[in-house]
N, C-alpha and C positions, 0 to 999 in steps of 0.2 A: 503494498501502498504506498501510499505517501501522505506529507503533511507540507506543505510553504502556507506562506502568509506572508504577504507587503504589505507596507503603512506608508502612508502620504503624510507627511506633517510643514506645516510653515517654512519648518527647515532646511529639509530634505525628504530623502526617503529609504529607506529601511527593505531587502529582501532579504529571505531564510527559507531554503529546502535541505532538505533531508535526501537520502542517495538510495532508503532501501525499498528492494522491490524484490515479490513474490509468485511464482503461483505454484505453491502448497508450503506442508513444515517444514521441509527433504529441498528447496527450489527457490533460497533466498540467492539474490544477489546486490549491485549495489552500481545504481548507475545517476548521473549523478542530472539533477531536473530543472538546473539553470542556465543559464546563459547568458552572458554580454554582449550586447550589441553597440557599437563606440568607436565615430568620430569622434576626435578629441575639441575639444570647442566647435563644435554643428552639434552634437546631437550625444544622448547618453541614454537607450535602453535595455529591460530589460528582462527576461521572461521568463517565469516558472510554469512547470506543464505535472496535471495532474491524471490520473485513467490508465488506459493499456499504451502499454512502449512504443509499443507498433506504431500507433496514430501518431502518440505524440512525437516519438527519434521521425517521419516523415514530413509532419509539419514542421519540427526544425528545418527540415533539408531544402523544404520545399521557400520556407518563408528568403532566405537566401537569395533566391533570385524568382522569387511571387510580384510580378506585376499588375496596374489597377488601368482600367485608359482612362485617361486623363480628362476630364468631356470637355475640357477649354483646346483640344489638339496636343498638346503640347506634349512631352515624352513619358510615358510613360511611370505611372508613381508606384514606387517598391519605401519598404523600409529604411532603405539612405538617400532616401532624395524626400520624402515627403514632407513635405513644410508645415504639419504640426501631429500632434502624435494621436489622434484621432482620426487621421489620412492614414498613419502607422496600424492604426489595427481592424480597421476596413484593410487592408494587406492582408494581415493577419487570418482574420474571418474570409475570407478567401479564401485562402491558403490551406487553410479547416477543411472548408467546401470542396476542395478540389484534393487533399487525400477520401477522402466522404465519396467524390463521383466518381474516385476509381479503385476504393477500396471496400464500400457501401459496403454491395452487392454480397461481394465474397466470401466481408466480416459474416455476412442475414447468412446465408447456407451455411457455412460453420458452426452459427449457434451462436454467432456472440456480437457484441454489443456496438454498436458504435461508441465509444465512451472518452471521453480528449474533453479537460478545464485545464484551461489555463488565468494566469495573471500576469500582465504586461502592461509594465512603464517604465515613465524616463521623463525625458524631456526636446524637443526640440528650440532648437536656439530663437527667439523670437515669439514665443510665448510658453508659458507656466509649465509648475511640472501638471501629468496626470497619470492615472492610474487605471487602467482596468480591468477585468475579467471576465472570459471568454468562454463557449459554452462550446457544445460539441457539435452543433448548428449554425457556426463562424458567428454568433451573432454576440452583444457585447453590454455591460454596465459599465456604471464610469462611477469612483469615486465619489463622497461627497463629505462637505465638512463634517455631518452628521453620522456618516460612517465612514470613515477619514483610512479605511484595513480589511484586506482581502482574503479571504483562508481557503484552502482548497488539497482536500483530502480527508484524513482525517483531523476536523478540526475544532469537533466537540471539545477533547481537551483541552487542548488551548484559547478554547474563545473567555472565559473567564478573565483571566489575569489581563488579556485585549481590553475585555470590556470595562477593566476597574481604575485603566488608568491610562490608558490611548485615549490623543484632541488632540485639534492642530494643533497647540499651543505646547504642545509633550516635544522638550529638547531630543535633539537628534540620538546622544548617545545614550540618553536614559527609554528612549524606545529601543532599541539595539538593546538592549540591559532583555526589557519587556521580551519582546519578540522570544530572543533565547531562554528566556524563562519557561513563558509560553511552548516553548518545544522540548525543553526538559517536560515539563508534562505531561505532554504526548507521551516523549519515550520513556516515562515511566508506564506508563498505561495501557502501553499498545506496544506487541511487538513489530507491528506490522512496518514501525517505523526506525530508522534505526540511523544514525549514527556512518560515514562525515558527514556535517552539516555543511552547506555553501551559506556562506554571509555577503552578502556587498550591501556596502552603506552612500550613501547620495549625497553629499552637499547642496543644496540650489541651487540654480544661476552657474555651478560648474560643467557644467557641459561633458564633465568628465570622473573619472575616478580610480583615485589607489585602495580605495578602505575594498578592501576585496579577498577574501584568505578562506579557508577551507580547516573545520573542525573538525580536532580526532579525541579519539580517548587519554590521547597526551596531550591535551588540549589546558594547559594551567588552568586558563580565565574560565572556560566553561566546570573543568572540575569544582573550581571553590566556588563559582556561585550554582550547581547540583548539591555539594551540599552543604552549602548557607540557604536553600534556600526549601530545603527539606529542616534545616535546623529550627530554623526560624517559622516556619509552618506550624512545626510543634510546642514552641514556646506559643508562638496566638491561641492555638488548641488550649492548655493548658491556662491558658489566662481566663479563658470563657469560663462561667462558673455553671458545675456539673443540677442538670435538673433534679428540682427538692418534693417529694413525692409524701410529704407526711407535712407538720405545724410548725414545720422550722423556718426558723424567720425566713424572709428575704423578699428583699425587692423588686425580685423578678418573678414571682410563683409561675411552673408551668400549670398547674392545675386550675380555674378560677370561675370564675359565675355567670360564664356568659352567658346569657339568655336566645341569643340571636346561632349562636350553633353547638348545642347538647354533645354531647359526647355519645359517642356512638350504646348502641340500646344493645343489647348482650338478650340472643337467646334462649333459655334457661331451659323448653321441653318443645312436643313435637306442635303441640295445636300454637301456639306464637308464629303471630301471621312476622315476615318480613317489612313489610307497609303498611 
């Protein structure tokens, strides 16, 4: 399986992906799910992919050369000359549909769903940063200030910390820490997500990035984060008062005289009605 996450902030963008794929308990492999496209000073783009590996690899290959007709009669639009991230996302959607037209019927006959989802973000000179989630039909949605991050793959384990921390004003390094905690929570709960990780951090308006790294078991920062996050969660948990079931004094009773929602009724014999 997969877990990928990307965050768009006022200060920049953060992209993180794992690298584990599996087709069964004894078929676990490592394939990188992030690719960066960069022309320094002109454009920076990052693509994360999840779903069927053969589909996502084909899309990435075709994306290099995919072209859209320019309605104004100019040269064909590619990711390398697109004047906006929106147009670049259109090219990506076209690449997805290209693969579907080529392989969709054969996959369907083999009983395989056309399953691919992607996150695509970055910045083209002349406009602000933009972040998109692209679906298997080639259509896409864009991140907003109210929804500043996207996840694909095993998203449920890492989402709570993102919801509590991430906002447009979040500093870039803090966001990088947050997505790593999100990944650590996913690694802890799901064996289908695994190291190594690819992390890319992009500063707004730089149109290039030198903050790209691969994180494995020997990475000192990630090992520290994993240990510290587990310890601090336990400390916070221990500080929360246990529920009280007797008449002992507490300012936060669990048992209360709530007339709106009475406790569950017990069934004591076969004659009693459930409702």
